[in-house]
C-alpha positions in Angstrom: 93.9 37.3 26.9 93.1 34.1 28.8 89.6 33.0 29.7 90.5 33.6 33.4 91.4 37.2 32.6 88.1 37.8 30.8 86.1 37.0 33.9 86.5 40.5 35.1 86.1 42.5 31.9 82.4 41.8 31.0 83.7 40.0 27.8 82.3 36.6 26.8 84.4 33.7 28.2 84.1 29.9 28.9 83.7 29.2 32.6 84.6 25.5 32.1 88.1 26.5 31.1 90.6 24.1 32.9 92.6 26.9 34.6 89.4 28.5 35.9 87.9 25.2 37.1 91.1 24.2 39.0 91.0 27.4 41.1 87.3 27.5 41.5 87.2 24.0 42.9 89.8 24.9 45.6 87.6 27.8 46.6 84.5 25.5 46.8 86.4 23.1 49.1 86.8 25.9 51.6 83.2 26.9 51.3 82.2 23.2 52.0 84.3 23.3 55.1 82.7 26.6 56.3 79.2 25.2 55.9 80.2 22.2 57.9 81.1 24.2 61.0 79.2 23.9 64.2 77.2 26.8 65.8 79.7 27.2 68.6 82.7 27.5 66.2 82.3 31.3 65.8 86.0 32.1 65.9 86.7 29.3 63.4 84.1 30.7 61.0 85.5 34.2 61.3 89.0 33.0 60.5 87.7 31.0 57.5 85.9 33.9 56.0 89.1 36.0 56.1 90.8 33.3 54.1 87.9 32.8 51.7 87.0 36.4 50.9 88.9 38.9 48.7 88.3 41.4 51.6 86.2 41.2 54.8 86.1 43.6 57.7 85.5 43.1 61.4 82.3 42.0 62.9 80.9 40.2 59.8 78.6 37.2 60.2 77.3 34.8 57.6 74.8 32.2 58.8 75.4 28.8 57.1 74.4 27.5 54.7 76.2 30.0 52.5 76.3 29.5 48.8 78.9 31.1 46.5 80.3 30.2 43.0 83.8 31.1 44.2 83.4 30.8 47.9 83.7 34.5 48.4 87.0 34.7 46.5 85.7 37.8 44.6 83.7 39.3 47.4 84.6 42.5 49.3 82.7 43.1 52.6 83.1 46.1 54.8 82.7 45.9 58.6 79.6 44.5 60.4 78.0 42.9 57.4 75.3 40.4 58.4 73.8 37.7 56.2 71.0 35.3 57.3 70.5 31.8 56.0 71.0 30.9 52.3 72.9 33.9 51.1 73.9 33.2 47.5 76.7 35.1 46.0 77.3 34.3 42.3 80.8 35.9 42.6 82.2 35.0 39.2 83.4 38.6 39.3 83.6 41.2 42.1 80.8 42.0 44.6 81.3 45.0 46.9 79.2 45.5 50.1 79.6 48.4 52.4 79.7 48.6 56.3 76.6 47.6 58.3 74.6 46.1 55.4 72.2 43.3 56.2 70.9 40.5 54.0 67.7 38.6 54.9 67.2 34.9 54.2 67.5 33.6 50.7 69.1 36.7 49.1 70.8 36.2 45.8 73.5 38.6 44.4 74.4 37.6 40.8 77.3 38.9 38.7 77.1 36.2 36.0 75.0 36.4 32.9 74.5 34.4 29.7 73.9 35.6 26.2 70.4 35.8 24.8 71.5 34.3 21.5 70.9 30.5 21.8 74.0 29.6 19.7 76.3 31.3 22.2 74.6 29.7 25.2 74.9 26.3 23.6 78.7 26.8 23.5 78.7 27.6 27.2 79.6 31.3 27.0 79.2 33.6 30.0 79.9 37.2 30.9 80.2 38.9 34.3 79.4 42.4 35.6 80.2 43.5 39.1 77.6 44.4 41.8 78.1 47.2 44.3 75.9 47.6 47.4 76.5 50.6 49.7 76.7 51.2 53.4 73.9 50.5 55.9 71.5 48.8 53.5 68.9 46.2 54.3 67.9 43.7 51.6 64.9 41.8 52.7 64.2 38.1 52.4 64.3 36.7 48.9 65.8 39.8 47.2 67.6 39.1 43.9 70.2 41.6 42.5 71.2 41.0 38.9 74.6 41.6 37.2 76.0 45.2 36.9 73.7 46.8 39.5 74.8 49.5 42.0 72.7 50.1 45.1 73.4 53.3 47.1 73.9 53.9 50.8 71.0 53.6 53.4 68.7 51.7 51.0 66.0 49.3 52.1 65.0 46.8 49.4 61.6 45.1 50.2 61.3 41.3 50.5 61.0 39.4 47.2 62.2 42.3 45.0 64.2 41.8 41.8 66.7 44.6 41.4 67.5 45.1 37.7 68.6 48.8 37.8 70.7 51.0 40.0 69.1 52.5 43.2 70.1 55.9 44.6 71.0 56.6 48.3 68.4 56.9 51.0 65.4 55.2 49.5 62.9 52.4 50.1 62.5 50.3 46.9 60.2 47.3 46.2 58.8 45.1 43.5 59.7 43.1 40.4 61.3 44.9 38.7 62.3 46.8 41.8 61.4 50.5 41.8 61.9 53.4 44.3 58.8 53.5 46.5 59.8 56.6 48.5 62.7 58.3 50.2 63.8 57.6 53.7 62.1 60.5 55.5 61.0 62.1 58.7 58.3 59.5 59.5 61.1 56.9 59.6 62.7 58.9 62.4 59.5 58.5 64.4 58.2 55.0 63.6 60.2 51.8 63.0 57.3 49.5 62.2 53.7 50.5 61.5 52.6 52.4 64.6 55.6 51.4 66.8 57.3 54.6 67.8 61.1 55.0 68.1 61.9 56.0 71.7 64.6 58.5 72.6 66.8 55.9 74.4 67.6 54.0 71.2 68.6 57.0 69.1 
């Protein structure tokens, strides 16, 4: 099995392999061009993302600067995904994001890890594990998601949280390491922020 094939198997591999680097650099060229677009070039950005990503639905928006190891080459977005400034996708293997999910500024989704054993790190070995994020989630500013994590549907992850374990559907989760704080409940149908009540015209 080639080093490139091992990227998606969670096996140890060498990311500096010549075949890997040749393809990765081409992806990074496209990412550079995306980040150089002007604010009024929305149609151009949309077309570029379709070329850069493994899959991307309609109505997606990523605010530059956008950072990605493979320029989105291993990223699968549903429809209407929104990302604020400085989204970082360490997409050495696949990242899946469901419809209507939002990322606050400075969110990092990482699929790449390195062995604890110093001798293996010294040789440059790496392994990758996919990340899956469900539909209609909101990851607040500065959230970090580590390799191999699955986040369910309708999840809110509080700003600055570090998600090291899977999160179920329909919860609010916070902290480092991130833990479930509470389920999404009836109060959330009445109030959207502190004492600010949700009015009938927006439901």
